[in-house]
N, C-alpha and C positions, 0 to 999 in steps of 0.2 A: 285350714283344717276342714273336715267335712261337716255337713249339717246333720250328723247323726243325733246329737243331743237334742236338737230342736224337733226331731221327728219322732221321739219316743212316745209323745202323747197322741200322735196321729197314726202310729204304726198299725198294721193289720195283724191282729193276734191270730196265731194258729188255732185250729179248732181243738176240741177236747181230745179226739182220738190221737191227733198228732202229738199233743203234749204228753199223753200217757205213753206213747211209743218211744219217747226219748228218755235216756238215762238222766239221773239227777246230777251226776258229775261226769267229767270226761278227762282223758289224758291229752295233754298238749304236746305236739311234736313241732319244734321250731324248724323253719325252713328259710333258705336264703334266696331261692329263685322265685320265679313268677308264681303267684298263688293259684290254687285250683279253685275256680269259681263254682258256685252252686250249679248242679245239673251236669257237671263234667266228670268223666272217669279218667283217672291217670294213675300211674304207678309211683310209689315212693320207695327209694332204696335206703334201707337202714343197715349199717354195718353190724358185725357180730357183737361188738361192744355195746352198741346202742339198743339192739333188739334183745333186751334182758328178759329173763323168765317172768318178772313182774309185769312187764309190758305185754307179754304174750298172754298171760292169764287175764289181764284187764280187757284185752281185745276180745278174748273168748267170752268174757262175762257180759260186756256191754255191747260189743259189735260196732262201737263208734270210736272215732278219734278226731281231735281238733288240730288244724294246721294254722299256725300263727307265724307271721313274718318277723324275723329278727331285725331290730332297729339298726339303722345304718350309721349311727353315731357312737358305736362302742369304743371304749378306751382301754388301753393296756394298763399294766400295773403302775407305770410311770405317769399315767394321766394323758398320754398321747393318743390322738385319734387313730383308730385302726381302719385302713382302707377296706372297702367291701371285698375286694378280691383276696385280701389277706386273712379274712375271718374263717377259721377252721372249726366247724361245728363238731367234728369228730373228736377233737382234742381240747375242747373248751366246754366247761360246765356253764350252761345257760341258766340264769336266774330269772325270776319273774319280772325284774326290772329291765331285762334285756330284750323283751318281746313286746309287740303291740297287743293290746287287749282284744281288739276286734279281729276276728279271723273267719275261717270257714269250718263248719261242722260237717264231717264226712262219715259215710257208712263204709265199713270194711267189707269189700266184696270177696277178696281172695288174698292169700299170702303164699309165696313160693320161696323156698330156701334155695339159694344159689350155690354153685360149687365152691366159691371162695368163702362161704360162711355167712355172707350177708343175706338179707331177706328182702324180697320184692313184695311190697304190700300194695295191692290194687284197691284204690278208694274211689268212692262216688260222692261228689260234693252235694250236700243236702241243703243247708241254709247258711246265711251269714249269722254270726253269733258274737256275743261279747262275754269275756270271762269276768263275771261279777265278783268272784272271790277265788283267788288262787291260794288254796289252803295247804298245798304241799309242794315242795321242790325236790325232795329226795325220798325214795329212789326215783319216783316219777313226778313230773310236773303235772299236777291235777288241779282242777278248778270247777266251781259251780258256774252255771252259765245261763244266759237268756238268748233266745233266737229272734230273728227279725225277718219279715217278708219285705218284698219290694213295694214301694209306694207308687202306685200306678194311677195316672190321671189320663184316661183315654180321650184324646181330642185330636184336632187337625194338626196342632203343633207337634205332638208326639209322632203322628204319621209322617210328617215332614222330616223330622229328625231321623226316623227309621229309614226312609228312602235315601236321605243324604249319606248315611253311613253305608248303605248297600252300594251306592254309586261310587263312593270313595274306595271301597274294597274292590269294586270291579276295575277301577283304574289301577289300583295297586297290583291286581292279578296279572296285568300286562307286563310288569317289570319285576315283580317279586314272585318267585316260583312257589312260595309258601301259601299264597292266596290263590289256590287252584280251583278247579271246577268242583271238587268235593267240598271245599270250604264254602263255596257259594251255595251249594245245595243244602249244606247244614244250616246255613244262615236262613235260607228260605223256609226251612222246616222247624225253625226254633219255636218252642211252645209259647213264648211270651217275648215282648220287647226287651225286658230285663235280661232274659237268657241270651237274646241276640247280642246285646251290648257286652255281656260277660264273655261270650264266645270270641268276639272280635278282640277284646282287650287281652284275652289269653294268647291270641295269635301274634300280637305285636310285643316288642321288647320294651317293657316299662321298668324303670329303676324302682328300688324299694319304696321310697317316699311316694312316688306317683301311684304305684300299685296299691299301697295301703290307703291312699286318699280315695282311689276309685272303689276299693272294697268297702269303705265306710260310707259311700254315697248311696243312700236308699232310694232317693227320688230318681226315677228312671230318666226323666227329661234332663236333669242335671248330669246324669251319668252319660247320656248321649252327647251333651254339649262338650264335656271333657274329652270324650272319645273322638269327636271330630278334630279337636286340636292335636291329639296324639296321631291320628291318621294323616293329617296334613304334614306334620313333622316327618312321619315315616315315609311319605311320598317324596318329600324334598330330599331326604337322605338317599332314597332309592334312585332318584333322578341323577344325583351326583355320582353314585356308584355306577350307574349305567353309562354315564358320560365318560368316566375314567376307563371303564371296561371297553367302550367303543373306540376310544383314542388308542388304547394299547393294541386292540385287535387291528385297527387301521394301519398302525405302524408295522406290525408283524406281517400283515397281508401285503403291505407295500413292498417290504424287503423280499418276501417270498416271491411276489409277482415279478419284481425286477430281476431277481436271481434266475427264475425260470425263463424270462424273456431273453436274458443275456445268453443263457445256455442254448436256447433255441436259435438265437442269432449266430452263435458260433457254429452250430451244426449247419445252418443255411449257408453261411459264408464258405464253410468247408466244402459243401456239396456243389456250390456254384463256382468254386475256385477263385473266389474274390480275395482281396487283400486281407491281411490279418486285422484283428480288431484294434481299438485305440490303446488298450492296455498293453497288448503285445508290441505295438509300435513304440510305446513309451519305454518298455523294457529293453527293446533293441537299441533305442537312442541312448539310454542310460548305460547299457553295456559297452557301447562304442566309446562314450565319454570316459568310462571307467578305464578302458585299456589305454587311452591317450592322456590320462591325467598326470602321469609321472609320480604316482604314489609310491611310498616305500612298500616293501614286501608285506610287512605286517598290516599296513593300512589296506593294501590291495586284497589281501586274504579276508579281512573283516568285511570289506565292502562287497566282495563276491558272495560271501555267505548271506549277507543281508539282502542282496539282490535276489538270490535264489529263494529266500524266505518270502520276499515281497511277491514273487510270481505266483505263489500258491495261496496267498491271502486274498479273500474276496474284496472287491472294491468297496463294498458297503460296510466292511468291518472297521471299527475305530482303530484297530491295530495297523491297518493299511496306511492311514495318514501318518502315524507315528514313524513307521519304517520308511515311508516315502520322504518325510522331512529330514530324517537322519541321513539318508542317501544323498539328498540334495545338498546338505551341508558338506558332506564328504566330497562331492563332485565340484562344488563351487570354490573350495579352498585352493590357493595357488601353490600346489605341491612342487611344481617344477618351474613356475613363472618367476622371473626376477629381472630387475633392471640392471644394466651395466653401469658401474661407477665411472664417472667422467670427472676426474679430479684435476683441476687447473688451479694451482696455488695462487698465481697472480690474479686470476679472475675471482677466486674466492676472497682474496684480500680486498680487492676493490668492492666486492659485494658487501663484505662486512663493514667496510668504511662508509659505504653508501647508506646502509640501513641503520647503522649504530654509531653514535658519537661517544668518544671516550671508551671505557671498558677495555683498555689496552691489554691487561693481563688475561682477560677472558678470550679476547680475539687471538692472542698469541697461542694460548693453549689449544684453541680450536684449530688453528692453522697447523700446529704440531700434530694434532690428531689426524688431520686430512693428509699431511705429508706421509705419515706412517701407512695410511690406507693406500696411498698411491704406490708406495714401495712394496707393500705386502697386502694385497686385497683381502686375503683370508685371515687377516690379523684379528684375533679375538681379544680386544682390549677391554679395559674396564668401562663400566657404565658411567656416563657423565651426569653430574647433578649440579645444576645451576642454582645457586643459593643467593638470595638477596631480597631487599625490600620490594614491595609491590610497585609496579610501574617503571622498573629500570630496564625492561626489555628481555626478560628471560624467555618468554614464549617466542618472540620474534627471532631470537638467536637460534632456537631450535629449528625454526623454519628455514633460516639461512643455512644451517648445516645441511639440511635435506637438499636445498637448492644447489649448494656447492658440490654435493655428491651426485646430483642428478637423480635423486631418489624421490619416491612419493612420501608425503608427510601426513601423519595422522595424529591427532591429539585427543585425549580424553582426560577428564578431571577425576582425581581420586578423593577429592575433598568430601568428607562426610560418609564415604563408603564404609559400611559396617559388615557386609556379608562376603565371606570368602568366595561364595559361588559367583560373585561378580567378576572375579579373576579366573577361577578354575571351572566355572560352569556348573550346571545342575545335572544330576544323574537322570537318565532317561526314564526312570520309574516314576518321576513326578509329572503331573499334568502341566503342560505348558513349558516343559524343560527346554533349555537352549544353552549354547556354549557361552563361555566367559567373554569378557570384553577384549581380550587379546586375540582370540580366534575370530571374533566379530570384526575387529579392525583389519585383520589379514584378508577376510572375505571382501571387505569394502574397497581396499586399495588394490586387490587382485594381483599382488606380488608378494613374494616371501622375504624380501629384504627392504622393507620401508624404514623410515625413521619414525618411531612411535614415541611421542612425548607423554610422559606420565606426570601430569600437572598436579601441583599441590600435594606432593607425596608426604609432606609433614602433617597433613590434616586427615590422615586415615583414621577411621573410627575402629571401635572394638565392641562387640556385643556377644550375646548368647549364640548368635548365628555363626560365630567364628571370627578369626583374626585375619583380615585381608593382608596385613603386613607380612605375616608368616607365609601366606600363599605367594607373595611376590618374591620371596627368597629364591624359589626355584626359577622364576622367570628371569631374574636379574643376575643369576650366577652362570658365567660362561661355561663352567664345568658341568652344569646340569641341564641348561635350557635346550641343549641339542636333542633331548628326548622328553620334552615337556608333554605331560598327559593332561588333557582337558577331561573333566568328569563326564561331559556329554559325549565326546568322541570316543573316549576310553581307549585311545591308541596314541602312540608317541607322535609328536609333530616337532620338527626342527625349527627352533627359534634363534639359533646361533647366528643366522644371517641378518637378523633384525637389529638395528641400532636403536637402543633405548636411551632417551635423554629425559632425566627427571628434573623437576623444578621444586623449590621449597623456599619459604620465607624464613624459617627458623630451624636450623639443622638439629638443634638439641631435642626437638620433638620427634625426630626420626628414630625408630628403634635401632639400637647399636648393631645387631647382626645385619640389618638392611643397609645401614650407613657404611658398614665395612665393605660392602660389595660395590660401592660407587666412589668415583673420584669427584670431590667437591670443588667446584670453581665458584669462588665468591665474587659477587657483583656488588660494588659499593654504590651508594647514592651519588647523585650529581650535585655539583656546586652551583652557585647562582650563575657563574660565568658559563658553565656547560649548559645549564638550562636555557640561558639566553640564546646560545648558538643553536640548540635543538629547536627552540621556538621559532627562530628566524628561518632556519633551513628546512625544517620538516613540518612542524605543527601548523604554523600559519598558512603555508601553501595548501596543506591537506584540508584544513578547515574552510579555506576560501572556496575550494573546489566542491566540498561537501555541501556548502550553503549557497552555491550558485552565485558567488561574488567574484569580481575581477580584482586585479592588483590595484587598479585605480580607485576601487571602492573602499578599501580598508588598509590601514597601516598602523603599526605600533612602533613607537620609538624604543630605543634600548632602555631609557630611563623608565618608561611606562612598564616595560616587560619586567625589569628588576623590581619595581614597586609591586607589580602584580604577584611576582614570585614570593617576595618577602612577606607580603601581607595576606595572600590568599592561597598560595601553593608552596608552602615551605617543606612539604614532605620530600623524602629522598628521591622518589620517582618523578615521572612527568605526567602521570595520568590525570591528576587533579588540575595541573596546569593546562592540559589539553581541554579539559571540561570548561575551565574558566575562559579560555580563549574562544571556545565554541559559544559560550554565552555572549561574549562581546560580538561575535559574528552574527548572532541572531538579532542583537540590537542594531547592528549595521544594516542587516537585511530589512528590518522593519522600517528603519529611517529611509532606506533607498526606495522602498515601495510607497511609503507615505508622503515623502517629499516630492514636490513638483519639479524643483530644480535639482540638478545633479550636484551632490556635495559629498566630498570624500570624508569618510569616518575616521577621524584622527583624534582619539581621546587623549587628554593630558593627564598628568599624574594626579592632579586635583579632581579629575572627573571620575576616577575609579570608584570612590565610595558611593557616588550617586548611581553609577551603572551596576556595580556588583554588591552593594550593600556594605555593612560595617565590616572592617577587616577581621579575618579569622585569627590572625596572629598579630602581635605587636612586639616591639623590641623589648625583650625581657630586661636587658641591661639599662635601658632608659627608664623603665618603671621602677626598678629596685634601687632603693637608697641603701647603699652598701655600708650599713652601720655594723658595729661589732657583733659577731655571732652569725653573720650571713656570708656564705661562700658559694661560688659557682663551681659546679662539678660537671664532668662529662660522662655520659652514659651511652650504652649500646643497646638497641632494642631490635626486634624482628623487622622493624620498619626503618632501620638505619640509626645513625647517631643522633643524640639529642643533648642539649644542655639542661641541667637541673640545678635548682637552688636549695641548699641545705640551710635551714633556719633553726636557731636555738633561742631559748627564752628562759630566764631565771625565775624560779618560783620560791615562795617561802617554804622552808623545809630543811631537812638535814640529809644531804647526800643522796637523794633519790634521783633516778634516771628514767625518764619516760620516752618511749619511741612511738611515733605515729606516721602514717603515710602508706599503709599496706606493704610493709617490708617483709621480705621472705626470711627464711631461717638463716641463710648465709649472710644477708645484709644485717640482720639483728646481731649475729655474732661479731661481724665487722664493727658495728657501732659500739658494742661493749668493749672490744679490744681498744678502740680509739678512746673511749672514756677512761679505761684503766690506765692507758699509757699517758694521757694528758694529766690525769690526777697524780700519777707518780712523778711526772715531769715538774709540775707546779710545786709539789711537796719538796722535791729536791732543790728547787730554786729558793724556796723559803728557808730551808735548812742551811743552804750555803749563803743566804742573805744576798742573793743576786737577782736583780731585776724584779724587785717585789711588785706585785700588782697593786696599783693605786686606784681607788674608786672615789666616788663623789664625796664620801665621808672622810676621805684622806687616810683611812686605816688600811693596814695590810692584813690579809686574811687568807686562809685556805678556802678559796672560793667554792670549789666543787663540794667540799665537805660541809659547808654552811648553807648551801642552796640545793633545792631540787631543780634539776635541769630537764627541760622538755625539748627534744630534738625532733624536727618534723621535715619530711620531704613533700613539697606540694604536689598537686594533682593526686589527692588522696584516693580517688577512685581507680587509679592505675596501679596494678601490682608491680613491685620492684624487687629485684633480688640481685645477688652477686657481690663480690668483694671489692670491686674497683672504686668504690666511693670511700675507702678506708681513710686515706690521707685528707680527703675533703671534709669528712665528719670530724676528724681530729683537729684540723685547722679551725673549723667553726667553734669547737669547744674551747680551744686555746684563745681565739679571738674574743669570745664572750667573757672568759675568766680574766683576761688581762685588759679588757676594755680597749683593744687595739683594732682598728679597721684593717680589712684586707684590701690591697691595692685594687683599683678598678681595672676592668678589661683583662682579668686574669682568670683562667680556668684550669682544672687539674684532674688527673685520674691516676689511680695507683692503689694497690693493696697495701695495708699497713700490718706489720707484724707486731707482736707484743714487745719487742725490743726496739722498735722504731725503724726497722728496715722497710724500704719501699720495694715491694715485689711486683713482678710484671703482670699485666692484664691483657685481655684481648680486645679486638675491634678498634685498634689505634687509627686506622685509616678513616673509618666511619666517624670516630670522635673528632678527628682533625677537621673533617668536612663540616661537622655540626658546629664546631667552633668558628670556622670560617663564615658559615651562614649567619651565625649570631653576632658577628662583629667582634669576636674575641681577638685580642692582640698578642697575649702571652699564654703559652700552654706549658704546664708542668706535667712530666710523665716519668715513669720508671726508667732508670738507666738501661735496664735490660731490654727495653722496648725501643731503644734508639735505632736499631737496624730496621724496625718496622716502618720508620719514616721514609725509607727508600721506596716503599710501595706507593707512597703518596706523590703524585706528579708534582713537578717543580711549580707549575702554575697554581696549584692548590696551596702549596706551602708559602707562596709569596705573600708578604705582609704579616706573617706569623713568626713569633720568636719562641723557640723551644728551649726548655730547661730540663735535661735528663738528670734525675736525682737518685741517690742510693739510700739516703737516710732522711728522716723527717726534719732533722735540724736544718738541712738545706732548704726544705720547703718554707720554714719559718723565715730564713734570711731573704728568700726571694719574694714572698707574698705579703709579709706583715709590714705595714707602714710604720716607720720609726719616728 
């Protein structure tokens, strides 16, 4: 706040004549803009509503009016702060609490009524004053008052302040047109230092609190000190404004200068008969490429229109680059370029056998596909989808298809893609727009009939930006993709010559309309024997070459490879196995470099734990004590087949049934069906007095009715679902209730109905392979799945005994120890 209160006792009192010339009270007019300081003449516009007859009479009577600033912290009816720019004095009644008490007393010089009814009152600022008593608010804001003069201490410091202010204003006059020569002359002719300070303050834009603080400062030196701060800020703002203005002008002048120079250059070249300019040459080259591009009629028409538009757009225009980029995309696409299919079935068969071990069904289907292509090159067949666990060779199979056809191969991943513009492109109205991934792929391979692999199609995302799976429907439909329209190109492009091959780990995650457009070829996981062959023929030679080793430096026996697979790489694919062998190769490389004498790296089975760490897997069957209530089941996952153990435990209670292990809805229902069926089966045995369950206490009882049963599927962090564990859960409940163990080395799969029928399930081949890997000897499966065993090669079935069953009674006879 100002030092006004401290200065009352030292103020310079006006003389007797001046006091008598002033009225005893005065009308206050609230204002929002910069105040009119003493010694200045300025107009005040009052609307017709504000210039009342009472105000007119008072002005005639006294000849004076007071101007007070309205406070900047006014609040509305709800108590919210009102911004300064939102305060409307014409439509708001101002009370005495809304204004500052210190203002400027002005003499009315003239008043002029304007055509719109408002009144222009010309006033002359006389003195600073304070409203000591505001005694009336309506119809006029009236107050008694006291006036003050400037406190002036003439010395060298005041002179220095005065010169500093004049110098600052002089600097401002160079960049701010408001501080012109007239302003400088007015300053030089100011009657007093105080009047000089007020004049400069009036010329700069101060907000309401700053203006009020300046108004209340009576000591002229302090007023100059504040004024210098305001002037410094004003100069900084003016410098920034000038810098921005200069930058804009420089750019505009640069563009104008370049435009004029280009036009002059065109005229000079034309007069001298010289070659055309660079832009004209580019246009000619683009026009020649356009005519030779082999575009369709629609595309050719759109490209010509864009080229004509490009010719009239100035090079400096942003639109020029947009149009030029679009034309470049159009010209770079392979509208008529294609590779000739060279299908040799015998060569393709050898290629598939060379690069992939096993996978007979997938190879056979690929050879069938190639045979049809040889007989009818224009065949528009279905899209292939290779589905199977990670690491079984889906991507390499797609590459082999391209090699067999003699076509170029391009792969991109769909995993996590959530924006349909990734497939269909962005519209050209967006900044940085570009075509979708399909068109980009065609530009890179430079032919219109490549093999494009859509990897991880089951992992497409979905968001507010659109559904990429829906965008792929047009791409993968042979009936529609001959006229595929990318949003960026906005013209049809023929994709019917492109061979699309998709890959997926779990086909249930693929939307049904998309899955319907593809022919699924399922790739099963590898057995231990197949992995051993793959490791010996492909993986080890590849890793030796990759790590700079020779055959004499590294070798793994079959026993070591089998142990490595069973303890460290039991997954259906071979990727982890390859990583593990690579780790051993790095150990061999270190030993070769570190050792002075040449020694072959030949680890034994017992060395693996030292080299690779603790085993990731162990033999589940060896760990499990197959006591009553524990049964081995077979499951199918996105990563291949697995074995799982179903555990049951009796608790004190009456007939409760608790399920744990992250079971899905279908598996929960299957468990409840198994519980109901076994409970009914045991009650029937008791009623018929057959095979009564005997427990440690020697008493017969309805076991499930007298105990609460807890059924759990281990690996609780892994979600599980599906009906294929129905007979396994039922057998576990029966084994617990009858206190009879299940035979060791036996595993099963099958859905159980409420009447005890064993219904078919899927993934038989993967489950058989899982049983083989885990050392299972006997497999129980539904009778209706017996034909599925034919898909399992004989070498994989060797050593396994299969029992196809139709009813749960058969499961009991095979699995329960008597």
